[in-house]
PDB file of N, CA, C and O in Angstrom:
ATOM      1  N   UNK A   1      64.917  91.328 128.212  1.00  0.00           N
ATOM      2  CA  UNK A   1      66.003  92.267 128.397  1.00  0.00           C
ATOM      3  C   UNK A   1      65.919  93.330 127.295  1.00  0.00           C
ATOM      4  O   UNK A   1      65.858  92.992 126.113  1.00  0.00           O
ATOM      5  N   UNK A   2      65.916  94.621 127.681  1.00  0.00           N
ATOM      6  CA  UNK A   2      65.799  95.673 126.663  1.00  0.00           C
ATOM      7  C   UNK A   2      67.051  95.737 125.808  1.00  0.00           C
ATOM      8  O   UNK A   2      68.153  95.416 126.251  1.00  0.00           O
ATOM      9  N   UNK A   3      66.847  96.157 124.583  1.00  0.00           N
ATOM     10  CA  UNK A   3      67.965  96.293 123.641  1.00  0.00           C
ATOM     11  C   UNK A   3      68.881  97.421 124.091  1.00  0.00           C
ATOM     12  O   UNK A   3      68.426  98.421 124.646  1.00  0.00           O
ATOM     13  N   UNK A   4      70.156  97.254 123.850  1.00  0.00           N
ATOM     14  CA  UNK A   4      71.119  98.300 124.197  1.00  0.00           C
ATOM     15  C   UNK A   4      70.896  99.501 123.288  1.00  0.00           C
ATOM     16  O   UNK A   4      70.634  99.343 122.096  1.00  0.00           O
ATOM     17  N   UNK A   5      71.000 100.708 123.855  1.00  0.00           N
ATOM     18  CA  UNK A   5      70.810 101.896 123.024  1.00  0.00           C
ATOM     19  C   UNK A   5      71.901 101.990 121.958  1.00  0.00           C
ATOM     20  O   UNK A   5      73.057 101.636 122.192  1.00  0.00           O
ATOM     21  N   UNK A   6      71.511 102.463 120.814  1.00  0.00           N
ATOM     22  CA  UNK A   6      72.455 102.648 119.715  1.00  0.00           C
ATOM     23  C   UNK A   6      73.223 103.943 119.970  1.00  0.00           C
ATOM     24  O   UNK A   6      72.607 104.992 120.161  1.00  0.00           O
ATOM     25  N   UNK A   7      74.556 103.891 119.977  1.00  0.00           N
ATOM     26  CA  UNK A   7      75.313 105.115 120.225  1.00  0.00           C
ATOM     27  C   UNK A   7      75.067 106.146 119.123  1.00  0.00           C
ATOM     28  O   UNK A   7      75.037 105.824 117.935  1.00  0.00           O
ATOM     29  N   UNK A   8      74.894 107.386 119.552  1.00  0.00           N
ATOM     30  CA  UNK A   8      74.623 108.470 118.620  1.00  0.00           C
ATOM     31  C   UNK A   8      75.754 109.488 118.754  1.00  0.00           C
ATOM     32  O   UNK A   8      76.160 109.851 119.857  1.00  0.00           O
ATOM     33  N   UNK A   9      76.243 109.932 117.616  1.00  0.00           N
ATOM     34  CA  UNK A   9      77.281 110.968 117.635  1.00  0.00           C
ATOM     35  C   UNK A   9      76.634 112.274 118.079  1.00  0.00           C
ATOM     36  O   UNK A   9      75.700 112.773 117.452  1.00  0.00           O
ATOM     37  N   UNK A  10      77.149 112.806 119.164  1.00  0.00           N
ATOM     38  CA  UNK A  10      76.606 114.059 119.668  1.00  0.00           C
ATOM     39  C   UNK A  10      77.089 115.212 118.806  1.00  0.00           C
ATOM     40  O   UNK A  10      78.272 115.328 118.487  1.00  0.00           O
ATOM     41  N   UNK A  11      76.153 116.046 118.447  1.00  0.00           N
ATOM     42  CA  UNK A  11      76.477 117.218 117.638  1.00  0.00           C
ATOM     43  C   UNK A  11      76.982 118.332 118.538  1.00  0.00           C
ATOM     44  O   UNK A  11      76.517 118.491 119.666  1.00  0.00           O
ATOM     45  N   UNK A  12      77.925 119.093 118.037  1.00  0.00           N
ATOM     46  CA  UNK A  12      78.363 120.287 118.746  1.00  0.00           C
ATOM     47  C   UNK A  12      77.441 121.421 118.350  1.00  0.00           C
ATOM     48  O   UNK A  12      76.954 121.473 117.221  1.00  0.00           O
ATOM     49  N   UNK A  13      77.202 122.333 119.288  1.00  0.00           N
ATOM     50  CA  UNK A  13      76.344 123.470 118.984  1.00  0.00           C
ATOM     51  C   UNK A  13      76.994 124.282 117.873  1.00  0.00           C
ATOM     52  O   UNK A  13      78.151 124.687 117.990  1.00  0.00           O
ATOM     53  N   UNK A  14      76.248 124.521 116.788  1.00  0.00           N
ATOM     54  CA  UNK A  14      76.841 125.268 115.672  1.00  0.00           C
ATOM     55  C   UNK A  14      77.081 126.732 116.029  1.00  0.00           C
ATOM     56  O   UNK A  14      76.349 127.337 116.812  1.00  0.00           O
ATOM     57  N   UNK A  15      78.102 127.259 115.443  1.00  0.00           N
ATOM     58  CA  UNK A  15      78.426 128.680 115.614  1.00  0.00           C
ATOM     59  C   UNK A  15      77.770 129.461 114.478  1.00  0.00           C
ATOM     60  O   UNK A  15      77.767 129.002 113.335  1.00  0.00           O
ATOM     61  N   UNK A  16      77.221 130.623 114.777  1.00  0.00           N
ATOM     62  CA  UNK A  16      76.658 131.431 113.686  1.00  0.00           C
ATOM     63  C   UNK A  16      77.755 131.852 112.714  1.00  0.00           C
ATOM     64  O   UNK A  16      78.919 131.986 113.093  1.00  0.00           O
ATOM     65  N   UNK A  17      77.374 132.056 111.469  1.00  0.00           N
ATOM     66  CA  UNK A  17      78.368 132.480 110.480  1.00  0.00           C
ATOM     67  C   UNK A  17      79.015 133.806 110.885  1.00  0.00           C
ATOM     68  O   UNK A  17      78.380 134.671 111.488  1.00  0.00           O
ATOM     69  N   UNK A  18      80.277 133.937 110.540  1.00  0.00           N
ATOM     70  CA  UNK A  18      80.972 135.196 110.799  1.00  0.00           C
ATOM     71  C   UNK A  18      80.505 136.268 109.833  1.00  0.00           C
ATOM     72  O   UNK A  18      79.908 135.972 108.798  1.00  0.00           O
ATOM     73  N   UNK A  19      80.779 137.497 110.175  1.00  0.00           N
ATOM     74  CA  UNK A  19      80.334 138.615 109.334  1.00  0.00           C
ATOM     75  C   UNK A  19      80.944 138.552 107.936  1.00  0.00           C
ATOM     76  O   UNK A  19      80.381 139.103 106.990  1.00  0.00           O
ATOM     77  N   UNK A  20      82.092 137.883 107.797  1.00  0.00           N
ATOM     78  CA  UNK A  20      82.727 137.791 106.488  1.00  0.00           C
ATOM     79  C   UNK A  20      82.267 136.569 105.691  1.00  0.00           C
ATOM     80  O   UNK A  20      82.736 136.357 104.573  1.00  0.00           O
ATOM     81  N   UNK A  21      81.360 135.764 106.245  1.00  0.00           N
ATOM     82  CA  UNK A  21      80.903 134.550 105.568  1.00  0.00           C
ATOM     83  C   UNK A  21      79.586 134.744 104.814  1.00  0.00           C
ATOM     84  O   UNK A  21      79.190 133.877 104.036  1.00  0.00           O
ATOM     85  N   UNK A  22      78.922 135.842 105.031  1.00  0.00           N
ATOM     86  CA  UNK A  22      77.647 136.108 104.358  1.00  0.00           C
ATOM     87  C   UNK A  22      77.793 137.375 103.519  1.00  0.00           C
ATOM     88  O   UNK A  22      78.280 138.404 103.988  1.00  0.00           O
ATOM     89  N   UNK A  23      77.355 137.267 102.260  1.00  0.00           N
ATOM     90  CA  UNK A  23      77.489 138.427 101.374  1.00  0.00           C
ATOM     91  C   UNK A  23      76.370 139.445 101.607  1.00  0.00           C
ATOM     92  O   UNK A  23      76.506 140.611 101.239  1.00  0.00           O
ATOM     93  N   UNK A  24      75.266 139.005 102.218  1.00  0.00           N
ATOM     94  CA  UNK A  24      74.174 139.922 102.522  1.00  0.00           C
ATOM     95  C   UNK A  24      73.261 140.217 101.355  1.00  0.00           C
ATOM     96  O   UNK A  24      72.340 141.023 101.489  1.00  0.00           O
ATOM     97  N   UNK A  25      73.489 139.583 100.204  1.00  0.00           N
ATOM     98  CA  UNK A  25      72.659 139.886  99.033  1.00  0.00           C
ATOM     99  C   UNK A  25      71.316 139.169  99.075  1.00  0.00           C
ATOM    100  O   UNK A  25      70.343 139.622  98.471  1.00  0.00           O
ATOM    101  N   UNK A  26      71.267 138.052  99.787  1.00  0.00           N
ATOM    102  CA  UNK A  26      70.016 137.297  99.850  1.00  0.00           C
ATOM    103  C   UNK A  26      69.798 136.412  98.639  1.00  0.00           C
ATOM    104  O   UNK A  26      68.754 135.770  98.527  1.00  0.00           O
ATOM    105  N   UNK A  27      70.760 136.363  97.730  1.00  0.00           N
ATOM    106  CA  UNK A  27      70.579 135.579  96.510  1.00  0.00           C
ATOM    107  C   UNK A  27      71.263 134.218  96.555  1.00  0.00           C
ATOM    108  O   UNK A  27      71.066 133.404  95.653  1.00  0.00           O
ATOM    109  N   UNK A  28      72.059 133.956  97.583  1.00  0.00           N
ATOM    110  CA  UNK A  28      72.756 132.660  97.673  1.00  0.00           C
ATOM    111  C   UNK A  28      71.771 131.572  98.077  1.00  0.00           C
ATOM    112  O   UNK A  28      70.911 131.771  98.935  1.00  0.00           O
ATOM    113  N   UNK A  29      71.915 130.445  97.451  1.00  0.00           N
ATOM    114  CA  UNK A  29      71.007 129.338  97.753  1.00  0.00           C
ATOM    115  C   UNK A  29      71.828 128.060  97.878  1.00  0.00           C
ATOM    116  O   UNK A  29      72.293 127.553  96.858  1.00  0.00           O
ATOM    117  N   UNK A  30      72.022 127.532  99.031  1.00  0.00           N
ATOM    118  CA  UNK A  30      71.523 128.047 100.313  1.00  0.00           C
ATOM    119  C   UNK A  30      72.483 129.088 100.895  1.00  0.00           C
ATOM    120  O   UNK A  30      73.686 129.075 100.636  1.00  0.00           O
ATOM    121  N   UNK A  31      71.922 129.952 101.659  1.00  0.00           N
ATOM    122  CA  UNK A  31      72.712 130.964 102.359  1.00  0.00           C
ATOM    123  C   UNK A  31      73.394 130.297 103.547  1.00  0.00           C
ATOM    124  O   UNK A  31      72.895 129.298 104.066  1.00  0.00           O
ATOM    125  N   UNK A  32      74.523 130.835 103.980  1.00  0.00           N
ATOM    126  CA  UNK A  32      75.199 130.277 105.151  1.00  0.00           C
ATOM    127  C   UNK A  32      74.283 130.338 106.372  1.00  0.00           C
ATOM    128  O   UNK A  32      74.397 129.512 107.278  1.00  0.00           O
ATOM    129  N   UNK A  33      73.379 131.313 106.398  1.00  0.00           N
ATOM    130  CA  UNK A  33      72.436 131.408 107.513  1.00  0.00           C
ATOM    131  C   UNK A  33      71.395 130.289 107.443  1.00  0.00           C
ATOM    132  O   UNK A  33      70.956 129.796 108.482  1.00  0.00           O
ATOM    133  N   UNK A  34      70.996 129.883 106.244  1.00  0.00           N
ATOM    134  CA  UNK A  34      70.068 128.753 106.094  1.00  0.00           C
ATOM    135  C   UNK A  34      70.704 127.489 106.661  1.00  0.00           C
ATOM    136  O   UNK A  34      70.069 126.743 107.406  1.00  0.00           O
ATOM    137  N   UNK A  35      71.957 127.259 106.302  1.00  0.00           N
ATOM    138  CA  UNK A  35      72.681 126.097 106.795  1.00  0.00           C
ATOM    139  C   UNK A  35      72.816 126.150 108.319  1.00  0.00           C
ATOM    140  O   UNK A  35      72.617 125.144 109.000  1.00  0.00           O
ATOM    141  N   UNK A  36      73.154 127.324 108.847  1.00  0.00           N
ATOM    142  CA  UNK A  36      73.294 127.486 110.295  1.00  0.00           C
ATOM    143  C   UNK A  36      71.985 127.171 111.000  1.00  0.00           C
ATOM    144  O   UNK A  36      71.981 126.428 111.982  1.00  0.00           O
ATOM    145  N   UNK A  37      70.877 127.717 110.521  1.00  0.00           N
ATOM    146  CA  UNK A  37      69.578 127.480 111.162  1.00  0.00           C
ATOM    147  C   UNK A  37      69.191 126.002 111.112  1.00  0.00           C
ATOM    148  O   UNK A  37      68.609 125.477 112.061  1.00  0.00           O
ATOM    149  N   UNK A  38      69.511 125.339 110.015  1.00  0.00           N
ATOM    150  CA  UNK A  38      69.224 123.908 109.879  1.00  0.00           C
ATOM    151  C   UNK A  38      70.032 123.103 110.896  1.00  0.00           C
ATOM    152  O   UNK A  38      69.499 122.218 111.566  1.00  0.00           O
ATOM    153  N   UNK A  39      71.316 123.418 111.003  1.00  0.00           N
ATOM    154  CA  UNK A  39      72.178 122.704 111.946  1.00  0.00           C
ATOM    155  C   UNK A  39      71.786 122.999 113.396  1.00  0.00           C
ATOM    156  O   UNK A  39      71.852 122.114 114.250  1.00  0.00           O
ATOM    157  N   UNK A  40      71.382 124.228 113.672  1.00  0.00           N
ATOM    158  CA  UNK A  40      70.940 124.604 115.011  1.00  0.00           C
ATOM    159  C   UNK A  40      69.672 123.843 115.393  1.00  0.00           C
ATOM    160  O   UNK A  40      69.536 123.389 116.529  1.00  0.00           O
ATOM    161  N   UNK A  41      68.749 123.706 114.450  1.00  0.00           N
ATOM    162  CA  UNK A  41      67.514 122.962 114.710  1.00  0.00           C
ATOM    163  C   UNK A  41      67.823 121.491 115.010  1.00  0.00           C
ATOM    164  O   UNK A  41      67.223 120.905 115.912  1.00  0.00           O
ATOM    165  N   UNK A  42      68.754 120.893 114.261  1.00  0.00           N
ATOM    166  CA  UNK A  42      69.155 119.509 114.525  1.00  0.00           C
ATOM    167  C   UNK A  42      69.785 119.374 115.902  1.00  0.00           C
ATOM    168  O   UNK A  42      69.497 118.424 116.630  1.00  0.00           O
ATOM    169  N   UNK A  43      70.643 120.318 116.259  1.00  0.00           N
ATOM    170  CA  UNK A  43      71.302 120.295 117.563  1.00  0.00           C
ATOM    171  C   UNK A  43      70.269 120.420 118.684  1.00  0.00           C
ATOM    172  O   UNK A  43      70.330 119.689 119.672  1.00  0.00           O
ATOM    173  N   UNK A  44      69.312 121.358 118.527  1.00  0.00           N
ATOM    174  CA  UNK A  44      68.278 121.546 119.549  1.00  0.00           C
ATOM    175  C   UNK A  44      67.422 120.285 119.700  1.00  0.00           C
ATOM    176  O   UNK A  44      67.069 119.904 120.816  1.00  0.00           O
ATOM    177  N   UNK A  45      67.094 119.650 118.596  1.00  0.00           N
ATOM    178  CA  UNK A  45      66.317 118.419 118.639  1.00  0.00           C
ATOM    179  C   UNK A  45      67.087 117.336 119.392  1.00  0.00           C
ATOM    180  O   UNK A  45      66.514 116.621 120.214  1.00  0.00           O
ATOM    181  N   UNK A  46      68.367 117.217 119.115  1.00  0.00           N
ATOM    182  CA  UNK A  46      69.175 116.214 119.791  1.00  0.00           C
ATOM    183  C   UNK A  46      69.261 116.522 121.294  1.00  0.00           C
ATOM    184  O   UNK A  46      69.213 115.604 122.113  1.00  0.00           O
ATOM    185  N   UNK A  47      69.385 117.777 121.654  1.00  0.00           N
ATOM    186  CA  UNK A  47      69.438 118.153 123.068  1.00  0.00           C
ATOM    187  C   UNK A  47      68.143 117.792 123.779  1.00  0.00           C
ATOM    188  O   UNK A  47      68.173 117.288 124.901  1.00  0.00           O
ATOM    189  N   UNK A  48      67.005 118.045 123.138  1.00  0.00           N
ATOM    190  CA  UNK A  48      65.709 117.703 123.725  1.00  0.00           C
ATOM    191  C   UNK A  48      65.579 116.194 123.911  1.00  0.00           C
ATOM    192  O   UNK A  48      65.082 115.736 124.940  1.00  0.00           O
ATOM    193  N   UNK A  49      66.019 115.427 122.930  1.00  0.00           N
ATOM    194  CA  UNK A  49      65.951 113.974 123.030  1.00  0.00           C
ATOM    195  C   UNK A  49      66.822 113.475 124.173  1.00  0.00           C
ATOM    196  O   UNK A  49      66.419 112.578 124.914  1.00  0.00           O
ATOM    197  N   UNK A  50      68.004 114.044 124.323  1.00  0.00           N
ATOM    198  CA  UNK A  50      68.894 113.652 125.408  1.00  0.00           C
ATOM    199  C   UNK A  50      68.271 113.944 126.760  1.00  0.00           C
ATOM    200  O   UNK A  50      68.323 113.110 127.664  1.00  0.00           O
ATOM    201  N   UNK A  51      67.682 115.126 126.904  1.00  0.00           N
ATOM    202  CA  UNK A  51      67.050 115.491 128.167  1.00  0.00           C
ATOM    203  C   UNK A  51      65.902 114.545 128.482  1.00  0.00           C
ATOM    204  O   UNK A  51      65.737 114.127 129.628  1.00  0.00           O
ATOM    205  N   UNK A  52      65.116 114.210 127.484  1.00  0.00           N
ATOM    206  CA  UNK A  52      63.995 113.306 127.676  1.00  0.00           C
ATOM    207  C   UNK A  52      64.494 111.922 128.105  1.00  0.00           C
ATOM    208  O   UNK A  52      63.926 111.313 129.011  1.00  0.00           O
ATOM    209  N   UNK A  53      65.539 111.432 127.464  1.00  0.00           N
ATOM    210  CA  UNK A  53      66.094 110.127 127.818  1.00  0.00           C
ATOM    211  C   UNK A  53      66.648 110.138 129.238  1.00  0.00           C
ATOM    212  O   UNK A  53      66.478 109.168 129.977  1.00  0.00           O
ATOM    213  N   UNK A  54      67.303 111.215 129.622  1.00  0.00           N
ATOM    214  CA  UNK A  54      67.844 111.309 130.970  1.00  0.00           C
ATOM    215  C   UNK A  54      66.720 111.322 131.999  1.00  0.00           C
ATOM    216  O   UNK A  54      66.827 110.678 133.043  1.00  0.00           O
ATOM    217  N   UNK A  55      65.643 112.051 131.712  1.00  0.00           N
ATOM    218  CA  UNK A  55      64.503 112.092 132.629  1.00  0.00           C
ATOM    219  C   UNK A  55      63.867 110.716 132.754  1.00  0.00           C
ATOM    220  O   UNK A  55      63.497 110.299 133.851  1.00  0.00           O
ATOM    221  N   UNK A  56      63.738 110.008 131.636  1.00  0.00           N
ATOM    222  CA  UNK A  56      63.155 108.673 131.667  1.00  0.00           C
ATOM    223  C   UNK A  56      64.036 107.724 132.468  1.00  0.00           C
ATOM    224  O   UNK A  56      63.526 106.890 133.217  1.00  0.00           O
ATOM    225  N   UNK A  57      65.352 107.841 132.320  1.00  0.00           N
ATOM    226  CA  UNK A  57      66.271 106.994 133.071  1.00  0.00           C
ATOM    227  C   UNK A  57      66.182 107.292 134.563  1.00  0.00           C
ATOM    228  O   UNK A  57      66.193 106.375 135.385  1.00  0.00           O
ATOM    229  N   UNK A  58      66.095 108.575 134.914  1.00  0.00           N
ATOM    230  CA  UNK A  58      65.977 108.949 136.316  1.00  0.00           C
ATOM    231  C   UNK A  58      64.668 108.446 136.908  1.00  0.00           C
ATOM    232  O   UNK A  58      64.641 107.947 138.034  1.00  0.00           O
ATOM    233  N   UNK A  59      63.602 108.575 136.162  1.00  0.00           N
ATOM    234  CA  UNK A  59      62.307 108.097 136.639  1.00  0.00           C
ATOM    235  C   UNK A  59      62.309 106.584 136.769  1.00  0.00           C
ATOM    236  O   UNK A  59      61.730 106.034 137.706  1.00  0.00           O
ATOM    237  N   UNK A  60      62.961 105.912 135.829  1.00  0.00           N
ATOM    238  CA  UNK A  60      63.026 104.455 135.867  1.00  0.00           C
ATOM    239  C   UNK A  60      63.831 103.955 137.050  1.00  0.00           C
ATOM    240  O   UNK A  60      63.476 102.943 137.656  1.00  0.00           O
ATOM    241  N   UNK A  61      64.912 104.647 137.390  1.00  0.00           N
ATOM    242  CA  UNK A  61      65.735 104.204 138.516  1.00  0.00           C
ATOM    243  C   UNK A  61      65.099 104.586 139.846  1.00  0.00           C
ATOM    244  O   UNK A  61      65.340 103.928 140.858  1.00  0.00           O
ATOM    245  N   UNK A  62      64.291 105.641 139.857  1.00  0.00           N
ATOM    246  CA  UNK A  62      63.616 106.051 141.077  1.00  0.00           C
ATOM    247  C   UNK A  62      62.389 105.195 141.350  1.00  0.00           C
ATOM    248  O   UNK A  62      62.008 105.004 142.505  1.00  0.00           O
ATOM    249  N   UNK A  63      61.770 104.678 140.296  1.00  0.00           N
ATOM    250  CA  UNK A  63      60.573 103.860 140.412  1.00  0.00           C
ATOM    251  C   UNK A  63      60.776 102.539 139.708  1.00  0.00           C
ATOM    252  O   UNK A  63      60.224 102.327 138.629  1.00  0.00           O
ATOM    253  N   UNK A  64      61.559 101.641 140.294  1.00  0.00           N
ATOM    254  CA  UNK A  64      61.773 100.354 139.610  1.00  0.00           C
ATOM    255  C   UNK A  64      60.457  99.578 139.531  1.00  0.00           C
ATOM    256  O   UNK A  64      59.657  99.577 140.467  1.00  0.00           O
ATOM    257  N   UNK A  65      60.262  98.933 138.411  1.00  0.00           N
ATOM    258  CA  UNK A  65      59.035  98.161 138.235  1.00  0.00           C
ATOM    259  C   UNK A  65      59.190  96.806 138.858  1.00  0.00           C
ATOM    260  O   UNK A  65      60.286  96.247 138.900  1.00  0.00           O
ATOM    261  N   UNK A  66      58.092  96.280 139.341  1.00  0.00           N
ATOM    262  CA  UNK A  66      58.083  94.959 139.962  1.00  0.00           C
ATOM    263  C   UNK A  66      57.633  93.968 138.895  1.00  0.00           C
ATOM    264  O   UNK A  66      56.569  94.135 138.299  1.00  0.00           O
ATOM    265  N   UNK A  67      58.429  92.952 138.658  1.00  0.00           N
ATOM    266  CA  UNK A  67      58.068  91.950 137.675  1.00  0.00           C
ATOM    267  C   UNK A  67      57.314  90.814 138.360  1.00  0.00           C
ATOM    268  O   UNK A  67      57.335  90.698 139.585  1.00  0.00           O
ATOM    269  N   UNK A  68      56.658  89.986 137.575  1.00  0.00           N
ATOM    270  CA  UNK A  68      55.932  88.856 138.117  1.00  0.00           C
ATOM    271  C   UNK A  68      56.862  87.916 138.877  1.00  0.00           C
ATOM    272  O   UNK A  68      56.445  87.305 139.862  1.00  0.00           O
ATOM    273  N   UNK A  69      58.098  87.791 138.443  1.00  0.00           N
ATOM    274  CA  UNK A  69      59.063  86.905 139.096  1.00  0.00           C
ATOM    275  C   UNK A  69      59.416  87.405 140.485  1.00  0.00           C
ATOM    276  O   UNK A  69      59.794  86.609 141.345  1.00  0.00           O
ATOM    277  N   UNK A  70      59.300  88.717 140.727  1.00  0.00           N
ATOM    278  CA  UNK A  70      59.644  89.277 142.025  1.00  0.00           C
ATOM    279  C   UNK A  70      58.498  89.177 143.019  1.00  0.00           C
ATOM    280  O   UNK A  70      58.704  89.384 144.215  1.00  0.00           O
ATOM    281  N   UNK A  71      57.318  88.869 142.559  1.00  0.00           N
ATOM    282  CA  UNK A  71      56.151  88.820 143.459  1.00  0.00           C
ATOM    283  C   UNK A  71      56.071  87.558 144.200  1.00  0.00           C
ATOM    284  O   UNK A  71      55.150  87.365 144.994  1.00  0.00           O
TER     285      UNK A  71
END
């Protein structure tokens, strides 16, 4: 029996920083834009993983495997 999937907290798509949140000097470390890009990359990765899992589940339910006990 396969292990139950571990629940993962779904990330919300990050909003880009507002015009008043960035000073525009380029000297802040990290810049609010750096943080935004990092969070966006994490969100995109999670979305890709979810899509892949959904496709695998659909393929698994469409093509059930035959076990030795069923033969």
